[in-house]
DOVO-654691 format. One record per residue: x, y, z of N, C-alpha, C, O in turn. Coordinates in steps of 0.001 Angstrom, whole numbers, padded with zeros to 6 digits, always signed. Example, Ala and Ser with C-alpha at 12.3 -4.5 7.8 and 13.67 -1.06 7.14 Angstrom:
+013190-005690+007800+012300-004500+007800+013200-003300+007800+014236-003319+008465+012850-002250+007080+013670-001060+007140+012900+000030+007870+013409+001138+008039
END
This chain:
-024569+034345+008846-025192+034276+007567-024121+033451+006719-022947+033810+006622-024569+032471+006201-023732+031685+005229-023796+032237+003822-024873+032381+003243-022686+032531+003305-022546+033125+002009-022697+032010+000947-022215+030890+001116-023373+032363-000129-023357+031467-001254-022130+031618-002187-021971+030860-003143-021325+032546-001906-020102+032886-002583-018858+032568-001674-018878+032762-000459-017863+032107-002299-016641+031927-001544-015480+032547-002393-014896+031891-003255-015203+033754-002123-014200+034481-003025-012839+034365-002489-011925+035026-002983-012632+033482-001407-011203+033241-001017-010945+033667+000402-010003+033138+000992-011675+034559+001006-011335+035117+002351-012574+034770+003168-013606+035411+002976-012530+033810+004051-013561+033364+004971-013895+034503+006012-012994+035176+006513-015145+034677+006297-015531+035582+007322-015786+037050+006892-016035+037915+007732-015721+037295+005642-015857+038655+005066-017302+038797+004523-017704+037971+003703-018095+039800+004940-019341+040002+004614-019467+040381+003008-018851+041338+002540-020253+039607+002281-020384+039774+000858-021027+041058+000539-020775+041590-000542-021866+041629+001411-022591+042839+001157-021707+044000+000864-022124+044934+000179-020516+043977+001350-019526+045050+001010-019163+045146-000324-018576+046148-000735-019463+044161-001088-019149+044082-002603-020382+043946-003370-020477+043085-004245-021378+044788-003076-022653+044847-003766-022472+045127-005221-023285+044684-006032-021459+045831-005585-021215+046268-006929-020292+045446-007753-019929+045812-008871-019929+044377-007223-018873+043427-007813-019542+042080-008027-020360+041611-007235-019161+041513-009095-019555+040047-009353-018566+039166-008564-017394+038989-008899-019131+038662-007537-018288+037884-006600-017747+036513-007221-016764+035917-006781-018470+036125-008226-017990+034848-008979-016681+035120-009686-015902+034203-009948-016443+036369-009989-015146+036698-010824-014141+037481-009921-013027+037755-010367-014507+037842-008677-013550+038632-007830-012249+037897-007597-012262+036786-007069-011171+038460-007961-009852+037792-007743-009215+038398-006522-008848+039571-006582-009055+037708-005435-008586+038250-004187-007135+038884-004233-006773+039695-003381-006320+038468-005281-005075+039061-005491-005142+040379-006294-004617+041429-005923-005834+040214-007414-005905+041365-008265-006775+042566-007647-006524+043741-007916-007801+042178-006811-008714+043193-006176-008277+043421-004714-009115+043776-003885-007061+043238-004396-006585+043388-003016-006927+044739-002423-007398+044829-001289-006685+045809-003207-006846+047059-002727-008338+047298-002495-008661+047856-001447-009262+046937-003354-010639+047039-003086-011116+046362-001881-011819+046938-001051-010718+045075-001772-011125+044302-000645-010644+044964+000667-011426+045173+001595-009389+045273+000713-008842+045912+001993-009597+047186+002272-009997+047419+003413-009803+048006+001286-010493+049314+001495-011909+049111+002040-012332+049769+002990-012590+048226+001440-013979+048042+001827-014090+047458+003253-014929+047858+004060-013231+046533+003498-013282+045904+004908-012755+046872+006003-013177+046822+007158-011834+047736+005595-011238+048616+006577-012295+049682+006872-012433+050087+008026-013018+050133+005908-014046+051223+006209-015391+050662+006583-016175+051411+007165-015740+049431+006312-017115+049005+006535-017125+047700+007603-018128+047352+008226-015947+047119+007680-015947+045867+008492-015741+046004+010032-015506+047076+010589-015848+044882+010615-015678+044834+012097-014382+044206+012348-013644+043827+011439-014073+044083+013784-012720+043596+014217-012476+042161+013647-011398+041866+013130-013482+041305+013754-013287+039876+013337-012910+039838+011822-012050+039050+011429-013555+040692+010972-013271+040768+009521-011887+041314+009310-011171+040829+008434-011485+042288+010061-010099+042820+009945-009088+041604+010371-008047+041427+009737-009388+040919+011288-008492+039815+011655-008432+038743+010490-007401+038123+010233-009494+038596+009883-009533+037642+008683-008642+038177+007575-007924+037435+006906-008716+039510+007402-007878+040126+006321-006441+039978+006684-005615+039608+005849-006121+040267+007945-004755+040206+008379-004199+038733+008235-003043+038497+007884-005081+037822+008522-004706+036371+008421-004418+036009+006987-003494+035255+006680-005253+036579+006099-005084+036187+004610-004083+036977+003965-003317+036342+003239-003894+038291+004061-002914+039072+003417-001654+039416+004175-000611+039758+003618-001808+039307+005441-000677+039706+006363-000656+041135+006719-001104+041993+005957-000148+041396+007855-000153+042729+008475+000548+043727+007578+000018+044810+007332+001731+043386+007082+002552+044281+006345+001839+044602+005074+001921+045765+004679+001159+043751+004383+000433+044108+003103-000836+045000+003400-001209+045861+002603-001455+044750+004558-002636+045582+004879-002081+047017+005168-002670+047981+004681-001010+047184+005914-000464+048502+006193-000126+049165+004928-000559+050289+004676+000686+048466+004064+001107+049126+002769-000098+049603+001962-000036+050663+001339-001152+048870+001960-002324+049238+001155-003040+050393+001789-003482+051325+001116-003148+050318+003094-003870+051376+003728-003072+052709+003581-003697+053753+003394-001865+052707+003651-000962+053858+003492-001097+054515+002146-000815+055706+002010-001532+053751+001116-001550+054259-000237-002937+054694-000787-003089+055191-001903-003942+054455+000114-005309+054810-000188-005457+056324-000330-004877+057092+000438-006237+056735-001320-006520+058169-001533-007444+058806-000532-007439+060014-000297-008291+057874+000083-009284+058439+001066-009626+057401+002079-009883+056226+001818-009602+057958+003284-010108+057243+004469-010876+058313+005277-010412+059437+005467-012030+057921+005723-012763+058926+006632-011913+059176+007835-011068+058351+008183-012118+060314+008490-011233+060658+009742-011328+059548+010809-010276+059174+011327-012378+059045+011147-012437+058033+012182-011684+056724+011787-011040+056103+012632-011769+056339+010563-011101+055159+010066-009605+055361+010025-008836+054471+010387-009185+056567+009571-007763+056926+009630-007217+056975+010938-006084+056526+011110-007907+057491+011956-007413+057515+013319-007360+056266+013920-006480+056057+014756-008281+055271+013588-008358+053895+014071-007013+053194+013676-006228+052711+014492-006850+053203+012292-005644+052522+011796-004336+053144+012203-003341+052435+012351-004306+054378+012380-003099+055112+012847-002781+054529+014381-001660+054146+014717-003755+054525+015109-003566+053983+016524-003306+052497+016560-002474+052044+017347-004008+051697+015712-003851+050257+015737-002493+049795+015309-001910+048903+015925-001976+050397+014245-000668+050066+013738+000489+051008+014233+001629+050891+013786+000163+051900+015129+001104+052797+015715+001904+053547+014604+003134+053575+014623+001174+054144+013650+001675+054947+012518+001240+056408+012711+000129+056676+013170+002095+057310+012369+001602+058733+012321+000630+058946+011226+000790+058377+010146-000342+059715+011441-001270+059995+010390-000684+060628+009165-001212+060491+008061+000382+061306+009357+001091+061913+008197+001703+060869+007207+002067+061200+006079+001799+059575+007691+002366+058592+006740+001329+058088+005816+001668+057391+004860+000009+058407+006043-001058+057991+005183-001167+058965+004043-001123+060171+004285-001314+058493+002744-001485+059338+001677-002794+060154+001698-002859+061284+001215-003836+059524+002283-005102+060302+002394-005037+061552+003343-005750+062541+003173-004166+061430+004305-004036+062508+005234-003240+063675+004593-003562+064851+004765-002179+063277+003842-001411+064346+003292-002137+065017+002108-001953+066205+001840-002976+064213+001401-003890+064802+000301-004778+065840+000828-004975+066915+000261-005392+065417+002118-006404+066296+002644-005677+067593+003056-006237+068666+002831-004527+067564+003615-003842+068709+003957-003530+069664+002775-003562+070882+002952-003240+069139+001611-002868+069912+000481-004160+070492-000236-004041+071376-001083-005345+069998+000106-006642+070597-000496-006966+071847+000146-007084+071900+001370-007124+072891-000619-007350+074244-000062-008975+074265+000181-009750+073775-000641-009357+074818+001267-010697+074960+001604-011004+076561+001786-010128+077348+002145-012241+076915+001519-012617+078297+001861-012488+078579+003218-012618+077651+004017-012231+079811+003649-011968+080178+004966-013199+079982+005926-013039+079819+007135-014442+080005+005322-015675+079917+006126-016090+078440+006321-017180+078226+006851-015350+077453+005957-015803+076088+006065-015130+075297+007125-015439+074119+007306
END
């Protein structure tokens, strides 16, 4: 599907940004949003496009600082980048949240 928008990163599905005006999306200022959306919704080719654009180190640094990643996504990136889950902020935040005993 050819996108009518070109917000700077080729190969990324514009549908991930349904709530954003793609004409004004700045790939540097909105780096965290873009990485988070593609990490949670994207496929392998889109992840490769992200790494090619931002670099592996920047992707890792951003993922480590996210407040939330679903368990499958967290596990995937932990294995992909060979990082302990405990190094992700979302993992340590989840561990600190108290849950009722019956849940």
